[in-house]
Steps between C-alpha positions, in 0.01 A plus 500: 500500500632248245669613181215353300240710677714813501543488120124531460451791739479769236332307221142434408407145589353300215310172487818304430676631809252488786595660833498270800176478697246550221248220475312399184202719583713810544686434177175451311354826630816695427526368144147617425598863534871496409619699202170656406505785251437863577182662370428873497157604627281665243471818706875563486643625174845375406672165521738335738876511474728202542680441827860397542360151560376352171201325656352815651339817371392827649271794437714740702255774586229534764163654423322194361197553716479852642150456645376282783364177340239462774337803340367263235281330758165633616554327837763269642628340819822336607567146619781430746634146546760373749685181399734273693731348239751217497855574383475288184166665415663837556772414245235381252310827557818693420550293184161620364610862521311527833161469327376155613482451873390134468754413230639191674162342581370551149819380330524179699121441510544407866226664702516545875876460538759772465430818309345819633232478767242772548491620861257790481325712239296817496139397450576141598619196304237389254605148407763231529444379143677624186356819356283406194642789296871519592559155644670657804491286812382690807629263761429585862791437729474175697261550792360829367141388449347837595540843348736766632485850358772745399471876487682822591801409292764776492787449256786751535754500219824697498593521132788748499840536660368815666280271712729200549836685494625209293487343155212259573125530555301369796140467619314430821144382560238499779163335481218367718347153505159467664367179650125519581388332819827318567856502612653213305701668220845463660435140591392411147796686358731276701320183387522608137872567543555157646331333203695708252816395682426133437488586134839677531660185641356283223640730228842550657457870567534472874771385732473330836334787684138612510348845469323555828397859431256498206564864422850395381346337193493669159194723446375685194237771485296503178312808377255508211197697386154411375249737345232593248508714187249768408267239351486295822716221360788345699829650388769261377860551401431533126276804553627786282654799675689794350548314171636186665378223726430558869710215638686261263587262784146471644323168532129455576326796660793628706714784362826673604600208721831538678682329783730610783726264697482543876718430795267530799659710775210543742164338580285672763138428584213655686149376582242755390143406586408185310812488286875466536719734297859402419736778401790388276814688403753389242787604275609412150631141517810516278639846590414442867701179505786590263571847639396448860727505801534122520596424139576829329821595691856372518568293812875575471730729307542403136761591239376463142674568170455490127539682165130575451183550699393142433846371601474678835152355557519151351861441395756269666558752775155658483246574769248225414777245451619562854147493642426167326825351638400603851154344462653174372733490798206536738356182354830317508543593867144385580397855596222494242301243300489700181721768350357829388604570143563844355486581127488807281333563164491798268177588323401758238637764266838651577573268791823372342651838579448416868610138481824579313575834667876519557645558846830632367474877463766753398424715802544217751870503583463330835746210490350354817217373277736288288467131560706187446520268199167374363309764688558355845660653806848342541534294813837667557320833546309369797806326640706814537858375459764685301611190310152410375399859431806542281384220268141623464425653161189722513254492211387846395242354262269424788359712780418392852252646747468432869158500669458501873282266702129589494524677161174443310498321168326788330766742625764275351324502161487880518865547594631266229291668227590849620869414460459346154509628144121494492495805727833648391399534132199713586685751720597849390792513740645238730750552776804279535523248785829626634625449851590869520422812296735677263796624703519826308137608482373309803198395290371162390571441130205454268462378142244550227372159385438625142204264484150568364342198665158579650479441868278219636488282809381147576231305683546172683202275570549180704298187420496182705440142387561136595405564862556227761440508872823455692438333833850581629484871435122502559439713191464480126795438271461598136663626184511881479544648155589869479355640180686806370342750255601833356302782665436817301504831695375789283446720810815558706636793699868426451768735371766236442362286223418506134132535419274202555255362247228739385173528690301216354155608614246387762350163571178678596340837442209634705283809477431709808195725474403760758136436418419186697516297179815307582479136390839386630661747745322518836750714696813697419751680722851631437786627716778730369826472695698820459773358722580237239823557304743305289862439595706642214842345448632828361872564514586280797818367338624824342588289193183480289551500125471843341148612440332287770286698736310434817164577339153384582555184299178318409272635772376853554516493879724686748856376516770499769831530316825326586316224687644153450201314635512177695828310459508144642852392591441139396759390242576860413788745525485877461201633308473215252136426576371853524351529148309173489384539859345832399294318235398207721402734782264679260325166444492380861436822686138533625523880481337693217414852403128415480307197624140419410247272670232380261201278572347336195237244416692173496678413178601134454789606278655655811507166683868502420684174427860442594560139398635429154443192290784283378750608238303300242196723532433834344673793677315826540685782676193684630230232528431161651414194296147618411644801322304757703571454870782731606837373608746731674810293421593643157485868576337783695120496499325820393147632497351829384205702627320736268356771728193688381372796699144630477490876436139608441203446273511684167221763494429438135522121465423392857792259483759499777846627403803300615860598570717217371833678564569432867871572550687274745834490321654666195603214274780540248399507135651156458225335704220759513321358196502144632353576844127556535447663835749439780754216514572293815723211595319237709686378806241322714157339441257395771209289373204454734226240455231553758122475516477429126697813407840510330701825535866591473715762667795611288808678622681686225768761448477786256736439211775762457642504151837635395592836368431560133867492396463195281161579345655466157428131535120475503320251716341222295133471587447133589205289381198550717594857594300766309713761323317786668642825626359568845487814700563864410757583236738665743465244777536179308318312776158379579 
């Protein structure tokens, strides 16, 4: 990577400093949506608060739309669309905030070349002309003169570290394409790919090779809904719902439109009577590429160093700097046509604490992590001669870390952050990284950080751009940008950290009636695991500050005292990583005291979005760019269920009595008034579109709140969360 490009890695790119590879159409589309102001929906009391970035704003609370917006429709159906898209059109699509799939074709006014081509659609493709209302161009892919139909789409989204065991989110898809009375789909897919490739060559996006397998192209699955209101009129985005509009981003008759990038991993077919059915499987394009086995792991051991987290990632001796140098050398040695480029950006409130997190900690006394002048490893250290070693002056202002071959990028992000001030400042007690314990006591020394910083973690979301087909490697080369955000964790089962941010309320709240009158929840089941316990750090060092106890911390579940938890040996001596590993394990562990499986009528707000817009666009911690669709990047995602049990009919009034105090968990007074019913953290969402029906299966864990030791500080009831005490007076739970 050149110095010029590296200097722009962590900055918002403005019109006067265009990144390489954007054409005029992409720039025009991006500038239409850049720097727009934040507006607060009318059904959410309160106003937004300023971010650390002056050009962004945030309404930092979920609960804007607690009900399913499809409930406003008397009837509705979904429309699924599969697109094959050229790389430059994909970049233009990203520049619109992922709202206009045909951005490139419309911006250039060039029809029939480039852009996004429609392969198949549920219900068939109606026209090849611009839509008279929206102006969208529904271009069939070259050679696709007949209709192919999509159905049986299953979208599985892991939206929590408990599902991915990492700090990123992923999704997978399966779907069927049906070809009536024919067997030509694969042949036409190849012909369409060949024609798109000619366009690639003309625009400079492709090298000398050709893509012989059409499933290696870029694909996007589009999902939108159409329906009628109670008066029989077609519903549009400006229809009022819950005091606001139904869909502020809608155009024409389609509402709640969203898109998912696909990397096709399998294409199987079977001939069934008079039709051929093709079964496709795919994974999320960007995470699948950036964190996969081929690209997401070190191909050799790497030593990185720096003063801060960003230094260790993108500094002179940082991870990405080394990766970019390797990619450049591949091109110089004619082992590749194009170099993959790696960048990092930081988005959202509080992210500067991650970017500037120091790597020099008072508890880290390991001199083996000192490096040479200017943050580099002295050459004399590797050439082990006494004369040269004697002249080497180590620099204790930097820290170095060594990562073995095949270490994943996401593991490197985790390890650097765990050993930084971002994690250190939120710990109650941290153990020194000494090569040996205290010779007198035989215990590892520990220190109190004396910090009141609330604990939080991070999310990393990869995004790819500027793709080009490399004929030498026979694969795509592109720019991968790792987007880092602060991730709030109100619900943790760790005994080693300061408290996290307060419970900020649910994204959704549903009622469950035992009367057959459920409008949302179709099925509910729950499993209690009495074998679940927390590992309690306790008195494992024998040197805790006076008054510290191995108590139940912030979770009322069984504890196993004097357990240090998992302790990776990577870049660590003694027990230095015990405390932070205890916290991270609580986020990544799939175990839980209680797990619920919930089937609901499909809610488009739970078609979770992972991609973020550019730094110039409005940042919202808990929502995507429409202000209502959930994103799981900014913090844990919660929902609540208000259970209502039928008792019997009143003999005098004839009205059925209800028990609204179903006790699942005794909530502390601090949160009891803000929870209506039972609170859950969502970990996995499976959305199924089949036979005209949209349903979702939710996997959730029962939230376990801390002991009521700090109830003197009341929980602030967030906008959109009714200030209602739920449950019996002594239970404090719904």
